[in-house]
Residue, then its C-alpha position, 0 to 999 in steps of 0.5 A: x500500500x502506498x501513501x501517495x497517489x499522483x495526479x499528473x496534470x498541469x494544474x489541479x484545483x481543489x475547492x476547499x471552503x471559499x478558495x482554491x488550492x493550486x498545485x502542479x503535482x499533488x501527492x496525497x497520503x493514503x490509508x487503506x487506499x483512501x486520501x486523508x490529511x490529519x485534519x480537514x474542515x467539513x464543507x459547511x465550514x462549521x467543524x473539523x475532523x481529525x485522525x485521533x492518534x491516541x488509537x494508533x497503531x491499533x485502530x484508525x479512528x476519525x474524530x469530529x471537533x465541533x467546539x473550542x473546548x474539543x479542539x483544546x482537549x484534542x491538543x492537550x490529550x495529543x489526539x493531534x500532535x506534532x508542532x506543525x499540526x497543532x499549530x494548524x489545529x489551533x488555527x481551526x480552533x479559532x475559526x470554530x470558536x468564532x462560530x459561537x461568538x465573534x466579539x473581541x472578548x471571546x476572540x481574546x479568550x479563545x487565543x489564550x485557551x489555545x496557546x495554553x493547551x501545549x506551551x512548548x511548540x512555538x508553531x501553536x502560538x505562532x499560528x494562533x497569533x497570526x490568525x488573531x492579528x488578522x481577525x482583530x482588524x476585521x469587522x465582526x460580521x466577516x470574521x468567521x469566513x476570514x478565520x476559516x480561510x486563514x486556517x485553510x491557507x495555513x494547512x495548505x502552506x504546511x503541505x507545500x513547506x513539507x514537500x520542499x523540505x523533502x526535496x532539500x533533505x533528499x540532497x543530504x541523503x544522496x550524499x551517503x554513498x552506500x548500497x543501503x542507507x541507514x537513517x535513525x529518527x526519533x519520535x514522529x515527524x511524519x505526516x501524522x505530525x503535520x498536515x501531510x508528508x511530514x518534516x523529518x520523514x518527508x526526505x525519507x519518503x522522497x528518497x524511497x520514491x527516488x529508488x534509494x535503498x533506505x532502512x530506518x532505525x525507529x526509536x520507540x520514543x518513550x514514554x508515549x512510544x510515538x516511534x513505535x505507534x506512529x512512525x513505524x505505522x507510517x513506514x509500514x503504509x509506505x512499505x519502507x524497511x525499518x526496525x524499531x529499537x529501544x531509545x538507548x540502542x542508538x548509541x551502540x548502532x552508531x558505534x558499530x557504523x550502522x547509522x549513516x545519519x540522524x534525522x529529527x524534527x523540532x518543536x522550537x528552534x532558537x535564532x542561534x540554532x538550538x533545537x528543542x525537540x522530543x525528550x531523548x533528542x539531545x542524547x542522540x545528538x551527543x552520540x552522533x557527534x561522538x561517532x562523527x555521524x551527521x545530525x540533521x533537523x527538519x522543520x518549517x520556518x514557523x518553528x524558529x522562535x525570534x525571542x529564543x536565543x542561547x540559554x534564554x528559554x522564553x518558553x516552558x518545557x512541558x512536563x506531562x502526567x507521570x502516568x505516561x511513564x508508569x503505564x503502557x498501552x497495548x492490546x489484550x488477549x481479545x485485541x482490545x486496547x488496554x493500559x497496563x501499570x508498570x510501576x508504583x513510584x513517582x515519575x518525572x516526565x518532561x516532554x522535551x529537551x534542548x540540543x545545543x547548536x554545536x551538536x546540530x549539523x544542518x537545519x532543513x527548512x522550506x527556504x533552504x539548508x542552513x548551518x544552525x547558527x545561520x538560521x536567523x537569516x531565514x527570519x530576515 
C-alpha cells in the first residue's frame, strides 16, 4: 500500500471552503487506499475532523471537533500532535470558536485557551497569533469566513513547506554513498505530525520514491512510544524497511557504523540554532557527534522562535502526567486496547529537551539548508 497517489496534470484545483488550492503535482497520503490529511474542515465550514492518534497503531479512528473546548482537549490529550499540526489545529480552533461568538472578548479568550493547551511548540502560538492579528482588524460580521480561510491557507502552506523540505533533505541523503542507507529518527515527524508528508520523514519518503535503498532505525520514543505507534505505522503504509529499537540502542548502532545519519524534527528552534525537540533528542545528538555521524533537523520556518536565543528559554518545557511513564498501552488477549501499570513510584516526565547548536549539523527548512547558527537569516 502506498501513501501517495499522483495526479499528473498541469494544474489541479481543489475547492476547499471559499478558495482554491493550486498545485502542479499533488501527492496525497493514503490509508487503506483512501486520501486523508490529519485534519480537514467539513464543507459547511462549521467543524473539523481529525485522525485521533491516541488509537494508533491499533485502530484508525476519525474524530469530529465541533467546539473550542474539543479542539483544546484534542491538543492537550495529543489526539493531534506534532508542532506543525497543532499549530494548524489551533488555527481551526479559532475559526470554530468564532462560530459561537465573534466579539473581541471571546476572540481574546479563545487565543489564550489555545496557546495554553501545549506551551512548548512555538508553531501553536505562532499560528494562533497570526490568525488573531488578522481577525482583530476585521469587522465582526466577516470574521468567521476570514478565520476559516486563514486556517485553510495555513494547512495548505504546511503541505507545500513539507514537500520542499523533502526535496532539500533528499540532497543530504544522496550524499551517503552506500548500497543501503541507514537513517535513525526519533519520535514522529511524519505526516501524522503535520498536515501531510511530514518534516523529518518527508526526505525519507522522497528518497524511497527516488529508488534509494533506505532502512530506518525507529526509536520507540518513550514514554508515549510515538516511534513505535506512529512512525513505524507510517513506514509500514509506505512499505519502507525499518526496525524499531529501544531509545538507548542508538548509541551502540552508531558505534558499530550502522547509522549513516540522524534525522529529527523540532518543536522550537532558537535564532542561534538550538533545537528543542522530543525528550531523548539531545542524547542522540551527543552520540552522533561522538561517532562523527551527521545530525540533521527538519522543520518549517514557523518553528524558529525570534525571542529564543542561547540559554534564554522564553518558553516552558512541558512536563506531562507521570502516568505516561508508569503505564503502557497495548492490546489484550481479545485485541482490545488496554493500559497496563508498570510501576508504583513517582515519575518525572518532561516532554522535551534542548540540543545545543554545536551538536546540530544542518537545519532543513522550506527556504533552504542552513548551518544552525545561520538560521536567523531565514527570519530576515
